[in-house]
PyMOL Python script that loads the backbone (N, CA, C, O; Angstrom):
from pymol import cmd

cmd.read_pdbstr("""\
ATOM      1  N   MET A   1      -9.547   9.336   2.260  1.00  0.00           N
ATOM      2  CA  MET A   1      -8.021   9.266   1.594  1.00  0.00           C
ATOM      3  C   MET A   1      -7.198   9.487   2.710  1.00  0.00           C
ATOM      4  O   MET A   1      -7.422  10.329   3.579  1.00  0.00           O
ATOM      5  N   ALA A   2      -6.118   8.620   2.668  1.00  0.00           N
ATOM      6  CA  ALA A   2      -5.106   8.656   3.738  1.00  0.00           C
ATOM      7  C   ALA A   2      -4.123   9.838   3.454  1.00  0.00           C
ATOM      8  O   ALA A   2      -3.771  10.041   2.292  1.00  0.00           O
ATOM      9  N   ILE A   3      -3.669  10.623   4.471  1.00  0.00           N
ATOM     10  CA  ILE A   3      -2.866  11.712   4.388  1.00  0.00           C
ATOM     11  C   ILE A   3      -1.411  11.257   3.990  1.00  0.00           C
ATOM     12  O   ILE A   3      -0.921  10.304   4.594  1.00  0.00           O
ATOM     13  N   ARG A   4      -0.757  11.844   3.080  1.00  0.00           N
ATOM     14  CA  ARG A   4       0.543  11.481   2.505  1.00  0.00           C
ATOM     15  C   ARG A   4       1.429  12.540   2.650  1.00  0.00           C
ATOM     16  O   ARG A   4       0.924  13.647   2.464  1.00  0.00           O
ATOM     17  N   TYR A   5       2.685  12.510   2.949  1.00  0.00           N
ATOM     18  CA  TYR A   5       3.701  13.427   2.845  1.00  0.00           C
ATOM     19  C   TYR A   5       4.822  13.099   1.958  1.00  0.00           C
ATOM     20  O   TYR A   5       5.208  11.931   1.919  1.00  0.00           O
ATOM     21  N   GLY A   6       5.404  14.028   1.219  1.00  0.00           N
ATOM     22  CA  GLY A   6       6.391  13.626   0.242  1.00  0.00           C
ATOM     23  C   GLY A   6       7.626  14.309   0.488  1.00  0.00           C
ATOM     24  O   GLY A   6       7.610  15.339   1.161  1.00  0.00           O
ATOM     25  N   VAL A   7       8.800  13.807  -0.027  1.00  0.00           N
ATOM     26  CA  VAL A   7      10.116  14.317   0.135  1.00  0.00           C
ATOM     27  C   VAL A   7      10.723  14.031  -1.206  1.00  0.00           C
ATOM     28  O   VAL A   7      10.585  12.927  -1.733  1.00  0.00           O
ATOM     29  N   GLN A   8      11.471  15.123  -1.831  1.00  0.00           N
ATOM     30  CA  GLN A   8      12.192  14.924  -3.058  1.00  0.00           C
ATOM     31  C   GLN A   8      13.462  15.569  -2.748  1.00  0.00           C
ATOM     32  O   GLN A   8      13.551  16.591  -2.068  1.00  0.00           O
ATOM     33  N   ALA A   9      14.544  14.877  -3.324  1.00  0.00           N
ATOM     34  CA  ALA A   9      15.979  15.351  -3.277  1.00  0.00           C
ATOM     35  C   ALA A   9      16.772  14.904  -4.408  1.00  0.00           C
ATOM     36  O   ALA A   9      16.275  14.097  -5.193  1.00  0.00           O
ATOM     37  N   ASP A  10      17.867  15.310  -4.564  1.00  0.00           N
ATOM     38  CA  ASP A  10      18.916  15.025  -5.613  1.00  0.00           C
ATOM     39  C   ASP A  10      19.494  13.631  -5.470  1.00  0.00           C
ATOM     40  O   ASP A  10      19.708  12.969  -6.485  1.00  0.00           O
ATOM     41  N   THR A  11      19.777  13.117  -4.183  1.00  0.00           N
ATOM     42  CA  THR A  11      20.419  11.853  -4.053  1.00  0.00           C
ATOM     43  C   THR A  11      19.612  11.097  -3.052  1.00  0.00           C
ATOM     44  O   THR A  11      18.842  11.639  -2.259  1.00  0.00           O
ATOM     45  N   ARG A  12      19.853   9.691  -3.141  1.00  0.00           N
ATOM     46  CA  ARG A  12      19.071   8.719  -2.300  1.00  0.00           C
ATOM     47  C   ARG A  12      19.501   9.118  -0.797  1.00  0.00           C
ATOM     48  O   ARG A  12      18.633   9.149   0.075  1.00  0.00           O
ATOM     49  N   GLU A  13      20.588   9.366  -0.554  1.00  0.00           N
ATOM     50  CA  GLU A  13      21.082   9.467   0.875  1.00  0.00           C
ATOM     51  C   GLU A  13      20.313  10.822   1.540  1.00  0.00           C
ATOM     52  O   GLU A  13      19.739  10.854   2.629  1.00  0.00           O
ATOM     53  N   GLU A  14      20.456  11.853   0.642  1.00  0.00           N
ATOM     54  CA  GLU A  14      19.772  12.933   1.067  1.00  0.00           C
ATOM     55  C   GLU A  14      18.079  12.686   1.249  1.00  0.00           C
ATOM     56  O   GLU A  14      17.464  13.154   2.207  1.00  0.00           O
ATOM     57  N   CYS A  15      17.609  12.094   0.460  1.00  0.00           N
ATOM     58  CA  CYS A  15      16.149  11.728   0.459  1.00  0.00           C
ATOM     59  C   CYS A  15      15.849  10.858   1.773  1.00  0.00           C
ATOM     60  O   CYS A  15      14.869  11.148   2.459  1.00  0.00           O
ATOM     61  N   MET A  16      16.578   9.932   2.079  1.00  0.00           N
ATOM     62  CA  MET A  16      16.467   9.098   3.179  1.00  0.00           C
ATOM     63  C   MET A  16      16.516   9.803   4.376  1.00  0.00           C
ATOM     64  O   MET A  16      15.689   9.583   5.262  1.00  0.00           O
ATOM     65  N   ARG A  17      17.570  10.786   4.515  1.00  0.00           N
ATOM     66  CA  ARG A  17      17.715  11.612   5.644  1.00  0.00           C
ATOM     67  C   ARG A  17      16.546  12.418   5.865  1.00  0.00           C
ATOM     68  O   ARG A  17      16.038  12.502   6.984  1.00  0.00           O
ATOM     69  N   ALA A  18      16.039  13.083   4.741  1.00  0.00           N
ATOM     70  CA  ALA A  18      14.767  13.994   4.953  1.00  0.00           C
ATOM     71  C   ALA A  18      13.558  13.056   5.394  1.00  0.00           C
ATOM     72  O   ALA A  18      12.813  13.392   6.315  1.00  0.00           O
ATOM     73  N   LEU A  19      13.408  11.946   4.739  1.00  0.00           N
ATOM     74  CA  LEU A  19      12.271  11.062   5.104  1.00  0.00           C
ATOM     75  C   LEU A  19      12.384  10.672   6.605  1.00  0.00           C
ATOM     76  O   LEU A  19      11.381  10.751   7.313  1.00  0.00           O
ATOM     77  N   THR A  20      13.488  10.283   7.075  1.00  0.00           N
ATOM     78  CA  THR A  20      13.677   9.898   8.518  1.00  0.00           C
ATOM     79  C   THR A  20      13.332  11.106   9.382  1.00  0.00           C
ATOM     80  O   THR A  20      12.660  10.839  10.378  1.00  0.00           O
ATOM     81  N   GLU A  21      13.681  12.451   9.184  1.00  0.00           N
ATOM     82  CA  GLU A  21      13.555  13.537   9.778  1.00  0.00           C
ATOM     83  C   GLU A  21      11.967  13.862   9.742  1.00  0.00           C
ATOM     84  O   GLU A  21      11.360  14.225  10.749  1.00  0.00           O
ATOM     85  N   LEU A  22      11.399  13.701   8.550  1.00  0.00           N
ATOM     86  CA  LEU A  22       9.964  14.116   8.547  1.00  0.00           C
ATOM     87  C   LEU A  22       9.181  13.121   9.463  1.00  0.00           C
ATOM     88  O   LEU A  22       8.351  13.572  10.252  1.00  0.00           O
ATOM     89  N   CYS A  23       9.430  11.738   9.376  1.00  0.00           N
ATOM     90  CA  CYS A  23       8.786  10.795  10.177  1.00  0.00           C
ATOM     91  C   CYS A  23       8.915  11.111  11.625  1.00  0.00           C
ATOM     92  O   CYS A  23       7.907  11.071  12.331  1.00  0.00           O
ATOM     93  N   GLU A  24      10.131  11.438  12.147  1.00  0.00           N
ATOM     94  CA  GLU A  24      10.294  11.682  13.325  1.00  0.00           C
ATOM     95  C   GLU A  24       9.494  12.985  14.029  1.00  0.00           C
ATOM     96  O   GLU A  24       8.949  13.020  15.132  1.00  0.00           O
ATOM     97  N   ARG A  25       9.605  13.996  13.062  1.00  0.00           N
ATOM     98  CA  ARG A  25       8.838  15.274  13.556  1.00  0.00           C
ATOM     99  C   ARG A  25       7.432  15.224  13.523  1.00  0.00           C
ATOM    100  O   ARG A  25       6.798  15.775  14.423  1.00  0.00           O
ATOM    101  N   LEU A  26       6.775  14.549  12.469  1.00  0.00           N
ATOM    102  CA  LEU A  26       5.429  14.391  12.336  1.00  0.00           C
ATOM    103  C   LEU A  26       4.734  13.093  12.948  1.00  0.00           C
ATOM    104  O   LEU A  26       3.510  12.956  12.971  1.00  0.00           O
ATOM    105  N   GLY A  27       5.517  12.279  13.375  1.00  0.00           N
ATOM    106  CA  GLY A  27       4.978  11.009  13.940  1.00  0.00           C
ATOM    107  C   GLY A  27       4.390  10.174  12.778  1.00  0.00           C
ATOM    108  O   GLY A  27       3.315   9.591  12.913  1.00  0.00           O
ATOM    109  N   ALA A  28       5.089  10.126  11.670  1.00  0.00           N
ATOM    110  CA  ALA A  28       4.702   9.295  10.617  1.00  0.00           C
ATOM    111  C   ALA A  28       5.592   8.177  10.229  1.00  0.00           C
ATOM    112  O   ALA A  28       6.681   8.026  10.782  1.00  0.00           O
ATOM    113  N   GLN A  29       5.172   7.403   9.314  1.00  0.00           N
ATOM    114  CA  GLN A  29       6.049   6.111   8.972  1.00  0.00           C
ATOM    115  C   GLN A  29       6.244   6.077   7.387  1.00  0.00           C
ATOM    116  O   GLN A  29       5.392   6.539   6.627  1.00  0.00           O
ATOM    117  N   PRO A  30       7.281   5.567   7.006  1.00  0.00           N
ATOM    118  CA  PRO A  30       7.459   5.609   5.573  1.00  0.00           C
ATOM    119  C   PRO A  30       6.461   4.770   4.877  1.00  0.00           C
ATOM    120  O   PRO A  30       5.964   3.766   5.388  1.00  0.00           O
ATOM    121  N   ALA A  31       6.196   5.191   3.747  1.00  0.00           N
ATOM    122  CA  ALA A  31       5.064   4.633   2.817  1.00  0.00           C
ATOM    123  C   ALA A  31       5.765   4.239   1.480  1.00  0.00           C
ATOM    124  O   ALA A  31       5.352   3.296   0.805  1.00  0.00           O
ATOM    125  N   LEU A  32       6.773   4.949   1.145  1.00  0.00           N
ATOM    126  CA  LEU A  32       7.455   4.611  -0.130  1.00  0.00           C
ATOM    127  C   LEU A  32       9.105   4.999   0.284  1.00  0.00           C
ATOM    128  O   LEU A  32       9.434   6.148   0.576  1.00  0.00           O
ATOM    129  N   LEU A  33       9.867   4.083   0.260  1.00  0.00           N
ATOM    130  CA  LEU A  33      11.299   4.404   0.514  1.00  0.00           C
ATOM    131  C   LEU A  33      11.890   5.046  -0.710  1.00  0.00           C
ATOM    132  O   LEU A  33      11.408   4.821  -1.820  1.00  0.00           O
ATOM    133  N   PRO A  34      12.848   5.781  -0.547  1.00  0.00           N
ATOM    134  CA  PRO A  34      13.498   6.702  -1.761  1.00  0.00           C
ATOM    135  C   PRO A  34      13.679   5.730  -3.078  1.00  0.00           C
ATOM    136  O   PRO A  34      14.295   4.664  -3.097  1.00  0.00           O
ATOM    137  N   SER A  35      13.044   6.311  -4.089  1.00  0.00           N
ATOM    138  CA  SER A  35      12.967   5.716  -5.438  1.00  0.00           C
ATOM    139  C   SER A  35      13.379   6.804  -6.386  1.00  0.00           C
ATOM    140  O   SER A  35      13.153   7.994  -6.165  1.00  0.00           O
ATOM    141  N   ASP A  36      14.034   6.315  -7.525  1.00  0.00           N
ATOM    142  CA  ASP A  36      14.351   7.332  -8.561  1.00  0.00           C
ATOM    143  C   ASP A  36      13.596   6.727  -9.836  1.00  0.00           C
ATOM    144  O   ASP A  36      14.087   6.981 -10.936  1.00  0.00           O
ATOM    145  N   THR A  37      12.523   6.003  -9.773  1.00  0.00           N
ATOM    146  CA  THR A  37      11.758   5.492 -10.740  1.00  0.00           C
ATOM    147  C   THR A  37      11.268   6.640 -11.675  1.00  0.00           C
ATOM    148  O   THR A  37      11.287   6.476 -12.895  1.00  0.00           O
ATOM    149  N   PHE A  38      10.885   7.655 -11.183  1.00  0.00           N
ATOM    150  CA  PHE A  38      10.356   8.879 -11.932  1.00  0.00           C
ATOM    151  C   PHE A  38      11.313   9.433 -12.784  1.00  0.00           C
ATOM    152  O   PHE A  38      10.875  10.050 -13.755  1.00  0.00           O
ATOM    153  N   GLY A  39      12.576   9.347 -12.633  1.00  0.00           N
ATOM    154  CA  GLY A  39      13.637  10.044 -13.470  1.00  0.00           C
ATOM    155  C   GLY A  39      13.906  11.588 -13.174  1.00  0.00           C
ATOM    156  O   GLY A  39      14.620  12.290 -13.890  1.00  0.00           O
ATOM    157  N   ASN A  40      13.272  12.010 -12.074  1.00  0.00           N
ATOM    158  CA  ASN A  40      13.449  13.413 -11.665  1.00  0.00           C
ATOM    159  C   ASN A  40      13.912  13.727 -10.386  1.00  0.00           C
ATOM    160  O   ASN A  40      13.305  14.490  -9.635  1.00  0.00           O
ATOM    161  N   GLY A  41      15.047  13.125 -10.084  1.00  0.00           N
ATOM    162  CA  GLY A  41      15.626  12.954  -8.567  1.00  0.00           C
ATOM    163  C   GLY A  41      14.928  11.783  -7.955  1.00  0.00           C
ATOM    164  O   GLY A  41      14.272  10.942  -8.570  1.00  0.00           O
ATOM    165  N   TRP A  42      15.174  11.837  -6.523  1.00  0.00           N
ATOM    166  CA  TRP A  42      14.691  10.847  -5.552  1.00  0.00           C
ATOM    167  C   TRP A  42      13.285  11.322  -4.879  1.00  0.00           C
ATOM    168  O   TRP A  42      13.118  12.463  -4.447  1.00  0.00           O
ATOM    169  N   LEU A  43      12.349  10.352  -4.848  1.00  0.00           N
ATOM    170  CA  LEU A  43      11.150  10.704  -4.153  1.00  0.00           C
ATOM    171  C   LEU A  43      10.913   9.639  -3.183  1.00  0.00           C
ATOM    172  O   LEU A  43      11.067   8.454  -3.477  1.00  0.00           O
ATOM    173  N   ALA A  44      10.512  10.076  -1.935  1.00  0.00           N
ATOM    174  CA  ALA A  44       9.898   9.207  -0.951  1.00  0.00           C
ATOM    175  C   ALA A  44       8.662   9.758  -0.241  1.00  0.00           C
ATOM    176  O   ALA A  44       8.398  10.956  -0.137  1.00  0.00           O
ATOM    177  N   ARG A  45       7.923   8.724   0.245  1.00  0.00           N
ATOM    178  CA  ARG A  45       6.602   9.295   0.840  1.00  0.00           C
ATOM    179  C   ARG A  45       6.516   8.788   2.362  1.00  0.00           C
ATOM    180  O   ARG A  45       7.219   7.852   2.742  1.00  0.00           O
ATOM    181  N   ALA A  46       5.694   9.396   3.140  1.00  0.00           N
ATOM    182  CA  ALA A  46       5.467   8.841   4.471  1.00  0.00           C
ATOM    183  C   ALA A  46       4.008   9.108   4.676  1.00  0.00           C
ATOM    184  O   ALA A  46       3.398   9.966   4.038  1.00  0.00           O
ATOM    185  N   LYS A  47       3.435   8.290   5.652  1.00  0.00           N
ATOM    186  CA  LYS A  47       1.816   8.412   5.894  1.00  0.00           C
ATOM    187  C   LYS A  47       1.742   8.568   7.373  1.00  0.00           C
ATOM    188  O   LYS A  47       2.554   8.071   8.154  1.00  0.00           O
ATOM    189  N   ARG A  48       0.676   9.321   7.717  1.00  0.00           N
ATOM    190  CA  ARG A  48       0.402   9.594   9.234  1.00  0.00           C
ATOM    191  C   ARG A  48       0.010   8.296   9.980  1.00  0.00           C
ATOM    192  O   ARG A  48      -0.737   7.456   9.477  1.00  0.00           O
ATOM    193  N   ILE A  49       0.561   8.183  11.208  1.00  0.00           N
ATOM    194  CA  ILE A  49       0.177   6.970  12.008  1.00  0.00           C
ATOM    195  C   ILE A  49      -0.993   7.362  12.844  1.00  0.00           C
ATOM    196  O   ILE A  49      -0.958   8.286  13.657  1.00  0.00           O
ATOM    197  N   PRO A  50      -2.073   6.585  12.593  1.00  0.00           N
ATOM    198  CA  PRO A  50      -3.371   6.980  13.535  1.00  0.00           C
ATOM    199  C   PRO A  50      -3.139   6.756  14.828  1.00  0.00           C
ATOM    200  O   PRO A  50      -2.365   5.852  15.142  1.00  0.00           O
ATOM    201  N   PRO A  51      -3.794   7.569  15.832  1.00  0.00           N
ATOM    202  CA  PRO A  51      -3.651   7.352  17.208  1.00  0.00           C
ATOM    203  C   PRO A  51      -4.023   6.019  17.612  1.00  0.00           C
ATOM    204  O   PRO A  51      -4.958   5.463  17.035  1.00  0.00           O
ATOM    205  N   ALA A  52      -3.368   5.424  18.577  1.00  0.00           N
ATOM    206  CA  ALA A  52      -3.668   4.161  19.223  1.00  0.00           C
ATOM    207  C   ALA A  52      -5.130   4.151  19.731  1.00  0.00           C
ATOM    208  O   ALA A  52      -5.624   5.096  20.347  1.00  0.00           O
ATOM    209  N   GLY A  53      -5.799   2.974  19.416  1.00  0.00           N
ATOM    210  CA  GLY A  53      -7.112   2.771  19.917  1.00  0.00           C
ATOM    211  C   GLY A  53      -8.164   3.461  19.011  1.00  0.00           C
ATOM    212  O   GLY A  53      -9.341   3.498  19.370  1.00  0.00           O
ATOM    213  N   ARG A  54      -7.775   3.980  17.901  1.00  0.00           N
ATOM    214  CA  ARG A  54      -8.785   4.771  17.117  1.00  0.00           C
ATOM    215  C   ARG A  54      -8.822   4.027  15.771  1.00  0.00           C
ATOM    216  O   ARG A  54      -7.784   3.677  15.210  1.00  0.00           O
ATOM    217  N   ALA A  55     -10.016   3.803  15.285  1.00  0.00           N
ATOM    218  CA  ALA A  55     -10.168   3.061  14.122  1.00  0.00           C
ATOM    219  C   ALA A  55      -9.772   3.966  12.884  1.00  0.00           C
ATOM    220  O   ALA A  55     -10.213   5.113  12.815  1.00  0.00           O
ATOM    221  N   PRO A  56      -8.932   3.445  11.899  1.00  0.00           N
ATOM    222  CA  PRO A  56      -8.474   4.221  10.812  1.00  0.00           C
ATOM    223  C   PRO A  56      -9.633   4.854   9.940  1.00  0.00           C
ATOM    224  O   PRO A  56     -10.655   4.219   9.682  1.00  0.00           O
ATOM    225  N   GLU A  57      -9.435   5.984   9.560  1.00  0.00           N
ATOM    226  CA  GLU A  57     -10.600   6.649   8.608  1.00  0.00           C
ATOM    227  C   GLU A  57     -10.663   5.756   7.362  1.00  0.00           C
ATOM    228  O   GLU A  57      -9.776   4.970   7.031  1.00  0.00           O
ATOM    229  N   PRO A  58     -11.862   5.978   6.684  1.00  0.00           N
ATOM    230  CA  PRO A  58     -11.913   5.195   5.413  1.00  0.00           C
ATOM    231  C   PRO A  58     -10.730   5.586   4.338  1.00  0.00           C
ATOM    232  O   PRO A  58     -10.397   6.763   4.196  1.00  0.00           O
ATOM    233  N   GLY A  59     -10.187   4.641   3.673  1.00  0.00           N
ATOM    234  CA  GLY A  59      -9.044   4.803   2.852  1.00  0.00           C
ATOM    235  C   GLY A  59      -7.758   4.747   3.385  1.00  0.00           C
ATOM    236  O   GLY A  59      -6.759   4.806   2.668  1.00  0.00           O
ATOM    237  N   GLN A  60      -7.711   4.614   4.853  1.00  0.00           N
ATOM    238  CA  GLN A  60      -6.430   4.588   5.450  1.00  0.00           C
ATOM    239  C   GLN A  60      -5.942   3.194   5.900  1.00  0.00           C
ATOM    240  O   GLN A  60      -4.932   3.071   6.594  1.00  0.00           O
ATOM    241  N   GLN A  61      -6.659   2.188   5.500  1.00  0.00           N
ATOM    242  CA  GLN A  61      -6.326   0.813   5.813  1.00  0.00           C
ATOM    243  C   GLN A  61      -5.097   0.313   5.052  1.00  0.00           C
ATOM    244  O   GLN A  61      -4.695  -0.838   5.217  1.00  0.00           O
TER     245      GLN A  61
END
""", "prot")
cmd.dss("prot")
cmd.show_as("cartoon", "prot")
cmd.util.cbc("prot")
cmd.orient("prot")
């Protein structure tokens, strides 16, 4: 299974800022841009970027 990181915030702007910071610090990429679909604030997700030249682990395609 692929590793995922999550961000939750009160506003879309706050969630986007946190997602951007998370991706920069962890070398990740957005997997789900900020969404309020769940009705409990804004949620975003990021996933780890596999090292270059290395095949993705099962479930990370």
